[in-house]
N, C-alpha and C positions, 0 to 999 in steps of 0.2 A: 429655190432660191439656191444659189450658187455655195459652195464653201469650200475652203482650202485645208488642207489636210498637212500636216508639218510636223517630219520624224526629227527631232531637235539632235545636238553634240555630232553633228557632222562636219569639218573642217572645208571650208571652202578653200578652194585654190584653181587657177585658171585666167581668163581674160575675160571684162566684161566692157560691152561698148555702149556708151551713153547715147542715148536719142537725143531727138531735139526738143526745146524745152516748149511745154504745154503754155506756161506761164507768156511766152514770148509770139507762141504765135497767136492766139485768142486776139489779144489786142489788135495784131497787124492784118487778122481775120476782119475785124470791124474796119480795119483802116480800108480793107480792099475795096467799100463802098464808094469810095472817092475816088478809087480809078477808073480805065475801061477794059484793062487785062492784064492777072497777073501771073505769074508762075511760083508758087512759092515751094522752096524745096525743104529736106530734112521735115518733114514735118511727121509730128508722133500720134502714130496712130490707137489714139484713146477716145475712149466717151467723150469727154467735155468738146473735142476736135470736132469729131461728128456731128454734135448738137449745134455747134455754133454755122460750122457748113447748113445744117437742117437750115436755121435761123435764114442764113444767107440767101437760101434758094425760096425759102418762102418771100422774104421782102423784094425776090424777082431777080437776084445775080443767077448765071450759070455757073452750076461746079460741077469741075470734075475732078474724081479721086485716080492716081496711079498707083496704086498702094504698093506694087513690088518696089516702085523705086524713092516712095514717100515723099510724093508731089502731088500738091494741089493746085488746078489749074481753074483760075476765076476768072467769069467773062460777064461786064456789065455794059448792058444794050441798050440802059434809060428807056426798056420798053415796061408797062405793067408794075413800075416799082411801087411797092408798098411800107407805107413807112411805120408800120406796125410791128412790134417784137412782142409776140402773145404770151400768156402766161405759161402755156403747155408745154413752151421750148425756151425758157428763161427761169422755169422753176429749180431746174435743178444746176442749174451754174451760175454762177452769180455774173461773170466775163459778158453773158448777153447783154446788160446793161451799158457796153461800152457803143452798142450800135448807138444810141442816143446821141454822142457827140458826133460821128459822122450824120447821120439823116438830118441832123438838124441843120449842120453848118452847110449841108450839099442840095437839100430838099426844102429847107426852111420849116421842118415841123417834125416831130415824131411821138409817137405813143408807145411807150415800150414797160412792160410789166415791170414791178419792184423783183427784184433778182432773189433766188435762192442760192442752192449752195451749201458748203456743209453748215453745220449749227455749231460753230465755235465762237460765236458772240454775234452781236445784234449787226455788227459791222452796215450801219447806214449808208443810204448813198447824201444824205447831207452836203458836203466836201462836194460832189458832184454838181447837186443842182446848186449849189454856192458860187461854183465856178462858169455855169452855164447862166446864171442870171446876170451875174456881173457881164458876159460878152452881149448882152441885152434880150437873151430870150425869155420869155413868158412862159410859166411852170406853175402848174398845178398837178396834187396827188387826186385822182379820183378812183373809185372802184379796184382800189388796188394796181393802178397804172401810171406812169408819169407822164402827162399831156403838157407836151413842150412845143413853141412857136415863135418864130421870128421873120416876119413877114417881111422885113425891109435886108433881112442877112444878119449875120453877127457880124460885131463890130470889135477890133482890136481894144484893151484894155489894159492895166497894172492889177493883178492876183496875186493875193498872200495867203496862203493857205492857213487857216490855223492850227493845223497839225498836216504831219507826213501823212503822204495818201496817196499808194501805187495805183489804183483805177480812180482817184480824183483827177490826179495828174494826167493820168491815160488819157480819159474824157476828155479834160479840157484842152490837152496836146491834138487831140482830134478835130474837135470843134475848134479851135483859134486856126487849122492850118488853110481852112475856107475864109475867117474872118477877112472884113476888112481893117490895113492897119496893121499895127503893130501889137501883140500883144506879150508883154511881159509876168511869167510864171515865178513867184517866190515861196521858198520852203515847200519843191517838190520832193517827192522821192526820185533816187535816181538810178534803180534798181537798173544790173545790166539787162534787163529784158525791156528796161522804158528805152535804154540806151538803142537796144535794136528796132523799138518802134520808129525812136527819131530817126536812125538811121533810111527804114523804109518810107517814111513821109520826105526826108531829103531827096529818094528818088526821083518821088514824085514832086518836086518840083518845089516844095517848101524849103524856105529859110528858115533853120530853126541853129541856136547857138546855145551853148550850155558854159556855165561856169558857177562852179560849187550846186546850191540845190536851188539858182535860178537859170529859166531857160525862157529865151524871148523865140517869138515865132513871126515870120510874116510871108502871107501868101507872095509867090513867086507865078507870073503871066506864065511859065514854064509848064506845061502838064503832060506829062510820059507817057503816051498811048499804051505803050506794054513793059512792064515791072518784072523783073526779074529778082529775086531775093531767098539768100538760104538763112533759115533759121538758127541761131545760138543753141549752144548744147543747154541739156537741164542740168542748172547745178544743185538741183534738189537733188533729183535724182542721181548724181554727184555723191553730193554729201552719204544721201543713205546708201549707195554702194559704199563706201569709205567706210562707214561705221560698222557695217556689216564684217567687212575684211578685218577691222579691229577686234570685232568679238570674237572671230572664229576661223581667221585665214589659218592655215596649215602651216604654210614657210610665206607667204605672201600672196598678193592679188592684186592683178595689173586691172588698169580700169583707164581706157583710153578713148579718142577723140573728143578730146575737149582740151581747156583751154585754163592753165591753174592759175592762172595770174587775175583771174574773176573772183574767187576765191579764198583769197589770202587769208578772211577772218576764218573763215572754218579750218581751213592747214593751222594756224597758230592754236585756236582753240584746244584741238585733236591733238598737237604738238602738248602741249602743256598738261595733259590729261596721261601723255607718254605715249602714244602712237607713232610708230616712227615711219615718216612718211617721204618717199623719194619723190621729187617732181621731174618730169622729163619736159619736153616742146610740149607734145599733144597727148601725155599721159602721166598716171600716180601710180606708184608702186604702196601698197600698204604692207609693210611688213610686221609679221607675229611678234608681240613684244606681252611680257607676263608682269605682274606687279604693277597693274596703271593708278593713277593718280586720283584721288579726289580734288575738283574744281566749283566755282560760284561765276554761275554768267548771268547775264540779262536778256535777253532776246531785245533788238534795236532793228532801225532801219536800215538797209543797205548804206555803208560798208560794213555794219554791225552784224552779229551773228544771228540769222535768219529765224523767225517764227516757224518757218516753216521745216524745221531741222531739230526744234527743238524736243517731240516726241521721241524722235529717234535717239538723238544725244541721251534722253534720260536712259534708255534701255543699256545703254552702254557705261552710265555710270551706275547701273544698279553692281555691275562687276567687277568697281574699282575699288580700293583701299579706302575707308571712311567716310565723313559725311559730306556730300557736295549739295551746290543749292541750285535752280535756275529759277529767274525770278521771269515770269510771263508779262511783258511791259507793253505787246501790241494787241491782241486779241483776250479779253474779261473771261471766255469760256472755253478754253484750251487744255484743259486738263483729263478731258474725259477719257482718256485711257488710263489714265490711275487704278481707278478701281479694277479694270480687267488685267494689268499689269500685275496688282497686289493678290488677284485671285492665283495669278502665275508664283507668289513667293517674294513679291518684288516688297523693299520696306521704305514705301512711301509715306509721308504726311503733308500734306497741304495746309497752308497758312495764308490767307489772304491773296498776294498775285504770287507766292512762290514756294515751289512743288522742293521739298526737303526729301535726299535720298540717301539712304544705307547701304552701304557695302560693304563687302559683296555679297549678294545673296544667290541665295540656289533656288534659280527658277524651274519649275515642274510645269510640263503640258496639260493644259485645260480646253476645255471648252470655252471658247470667248469672244465678243461682239465689238466689231468695227464700229465706231461712230463719225468718221470723219474719215477723209484721204489719208493726211498723213499719219494719223492714230492709228488707220488699217495696217501701213509698212510697219509701226514701231512694234506692233504685234506680232507681225510676219520676223520682223531682226528677233524678237524674243522667244518666239518659237524656234528659231534657226539657235537660240545657244541653250534653250530648256531642256530637260530630261524628260525621255516618253514623248508621247503625243500632243500635238497641239492641233484643235480645230477653231478656225476664224468664220466666222458668219456674218451677212451681210457686206460681202467684200464687191459689190458694186460700187462702193468708193472707192478701192483701188483702183480699178479701171477705167475711172475718170482721168487720173493722172499718170499713171505706171504701164508702161508699155513693153508686154513680153517676161512682165519681170518674173513669173515661174522659170521660164525658159531660160532667163537666161540665169536666174539660179542655179538650176538643174544642171546646166552648160560647165558651171562649175563645183559642183559633185552634191549641192543641195539635194535634199529627198523632200520633195513638196509637189503636191498635185490639186488638182480643182476635180471637184464632184459635185 
């Protein structure tokens, strides 16, 4: 099994380019089932994307990777379409469940394995199924599979989600895109990745309007045969490297290929901590600053502070003066990185949904184990700031969502290698 070995206390300097968003690419790949031919650009070359491409290939779509250009070409010739998404391809990736909405609305049936992914909480698909049933699908769970059918097709309706869910919003959007009549979704997630999916569906010919957390969808008769789309940048990767710069930049760290307007919440939080951030049109500069300050935050749906940056921020807060608090309000089991950080010397206590972090603490390298995607990268950040050597096990989680992580860090003077 592969490991990362990091020699800490090396200051970062240079420029990092941000990759395309994994969380935007995955639902768009699921949406490509609805199209004839898709050219998808700025695709991150990470494990989850390869798994989703393999799933689409299993369904019957033709997939061509042009890795040097980060392009995927997808063709649906409507031959030998398989409306099954098997366990072996969905077990490691929660986004696999998104093919359910596309298959059901286009082919009127689907059999999709209950999803896997990171062990950060139960994350049930109840809200996905709630929306699909409202659209007229008949659904049952049998032998670990979601078996869905809509013999006469899905019909537009009004749906109000009991709570905000990114995945359920995406699946409902996909299903409603070819439903008869108009669908109105209320209390939706409105993450930038969802807006990118909406932009793709509009290119497909779907009429979509969004106002606040309400999205209206009606299918158009226009069906573009060829669609080209460039995926937005990965704001979570950007946030991760912003925090890395705040921790160990020599003088400054430049991060480019981004749009700062999308990450106002993250910038505001880091500025409250005392991080000096200079915004440019397509880049951000992180300046080194001492005497960082403590802060209390709560993770929230966009435009709030993202749960996917909670673990990384926690590492930064181990180095500030005073007591900080992070309340995790999205997932119930997302503090699994805390025991590993404590092994490195972090002073963190968990009470209910809140992590209490006392700083500054001296971190020392240790052998640690990654438990999920974002926990993995938090351990990388801790290893970079810690004294001596850190060994991170189970790094396959990292490969699910971070493209060329080690090479990007090495170019900025980090000492990190894979064995």
